[in-house]
C-alpha positions as CSV (number, residue, x, y, z in Angstrom):
1,X,-49.4,86.0,134.1
2,X,-45.4,86.1,132.0
3,X,-43.8,82.7,132.3
4,X,-42.0,82.4,135.3
5,X,-38.9,82.0,133.2
6,X,-36.2,84.7,131.4
7,X,-34.4,84.2,128.2
8,X,-31.6,82.2,128.1
9,X,-28.6,83.8,126.5
10,X,-26.2,82.1,125.0
11,X,-23.4,82.9,122.7
12,X,-20.9,81.3,120.0
13,X,-17.1,82.1,119.4
14,X,-16.0,79.9,116.7
15,X,-19.9,80.7,114.7
16,X,-19.5,84.1,116.4
17,X,-23.2,84.1,116.7
18,X,-25.7,84.6,120.1
19,X,-28.3,83.1,120.8
20,X,-31.2,84.1,122.6
21,X,-34.0,81.8,123.7
22,X,-37.6,82.8,125.4
23,X,-41.1,82.5,126.2
24,X,-43.8,84.6,125.1
25,X,-47.2,85.7,126.3
26,X,-48.8,87.8,124.0
27,X,-52.7,88.2,123.3
28,X,-55.2,86.1,120.3
29,X,-53.1,82.6,119.8
30,X,-55.5,83.4,115.7
31,X,-54.0,87.5,115.2
32,X,-50.7,88.3,116.5
33,X,-47.1,86.9,116.0
34,X,-44.1,87.1,118.1
35,X,-41.6,90.3,117.1
36,X,-38.4,91.7,117.0
37,X,-39.0,95.1,118.1
38,X,-35.8,96.4,118.4
39,X,-32.4,95.4,118.3
40,X,-29.8,97.9,117.9
41,X,-25.8,97.7,118.6
42,X,-23.2,99.9,120.6
43,X,-20.2,99.8,118.8
44,X,-18.6,101.8,121.3
45,X,-20.0,99.9,124.6
46,X,-19.3,96.8,122.5
47,X,-23.2,96.1,123.8
48,X,-26.2,94.6,122.0
49,X,-29.7,95.7,122.9
50,X,-32.7,93.4,121.6
51,X,-36.4,93.8,122.3
52,X,-39.2,91.3,122.0
53,X,-42.1,91.4,121.4
54,X,-45.6,90.5,120.1
55,X,-47.4,92.3,117.2
56,X,-50.9,92.1,115.2
57,X,-51.6,90.3,111.8
58,X,-55.1,89.6,111.6
59,X,-56.8,86.1,111.3
60,X,-55.6,84.5,108.0
61,X,-56.6,81.5,108.7
62,X,-59.3,79.0,109.8
63,X,-62.9,79.2,109.6
64,X,-63.5,82.4,110.7
65,X,-61.0,84.6,108.5
66,X,-60.3,88.0,109.7
67,X,-61.6,87.3,113.5
68,X,-59.5,86.8,116.8
69,X,-59.6,84.5,119.7
70,X,-59.9,86.8,122.6
71,X,-57.0,84.2,124.7
72,X,-53.5,85.1,125.8
73,X,-50.6,82.6,124.3
74,X,-47.5,81.0,125.5
75,X,-45.4,80.2,122.7
76,X,-41.1,80.0,123.3
77,X,-39.6,81.5,120.2
78,X,-35.5,82.2,118.7
79,X,-33.5,84.1,117.7
80,X,-30.3,83.6,116.2
81,X,-27.1,87.0,115.9
82,X,-24.7,86.4,113.9
83,X,-22.0,89.1,114.0
84,X,-19.4,90.8,111.4
85,X,-17.4,91.8,114.0
86,X,-17.2,90.2,117.2
87,X,-19.1,89.2,119.7
88,X,-20.2,91.4,122.2
89,X,-19.1,91.9,126.3
90,X,-23.0,92.3,127.2
91,X,-26.4,91.4,126.0
92,X,-30.0,92.9,127.3
93,X,-32.8,91.5,126.3
94,X,-36.8,92.9,126.5
95,X,-39.8,90.6,126.6
96,X,-42.8,93.3,126.3
97,X,-45.9,90.5,127.5
98,X,-49.4,91.1,126.1
99,X,-50.1,93.0,129.5
100,X,-50.1,97.0,128.6
101,X,-47.7,97.9,131.6
102,X,-44.6,97.2,131.4
103,X,-45.4,95.7,135.1
104,X,-44.3,92.3,133.6
105,X,-42.2,93.0,131.5
106,X,-39.4,90.4,131.8
107,X,-35.6,91.9,131.5
108,X,-32.9,90.2,131.0
109,X,-29.1,91.5,130.8
110,X,-26.4,89.2,130.9
111,X,-22.4,89.5,130.4
112,X,-19.7,87.4,128.0
113,X,-17.1,85.8,130.6
114,X,-14.2,84.8,128.5
115,X,-12.1,82.2,128.2
116,X,-7.9,81.5,127.6
117,X,-7.6,78.5,126.5
């Protein structure tokens, strides 16, 4: 079962960065790792799409190198994206958890609010 918390998306207009923090559930704490699965910026709509998931790496250390544990792990992750252009008006993130169906994927959309100073 994936963590109940949804990822948090923050914007930093001074640094022109987008920050994303979340927790991902993936299989085999000894053989798999969290990764960015896709990243796309839509210029016309000024929207950023990101997918976070897991990849199989194989066990590279420990007593049983090459064998993997049969467990589920929940690990926090953070992503910092520095943009050359302006900050996106909308960020959409999908977390692909270990469950082979999309039933347990986490999907979050955040619209950036402009503040006038």
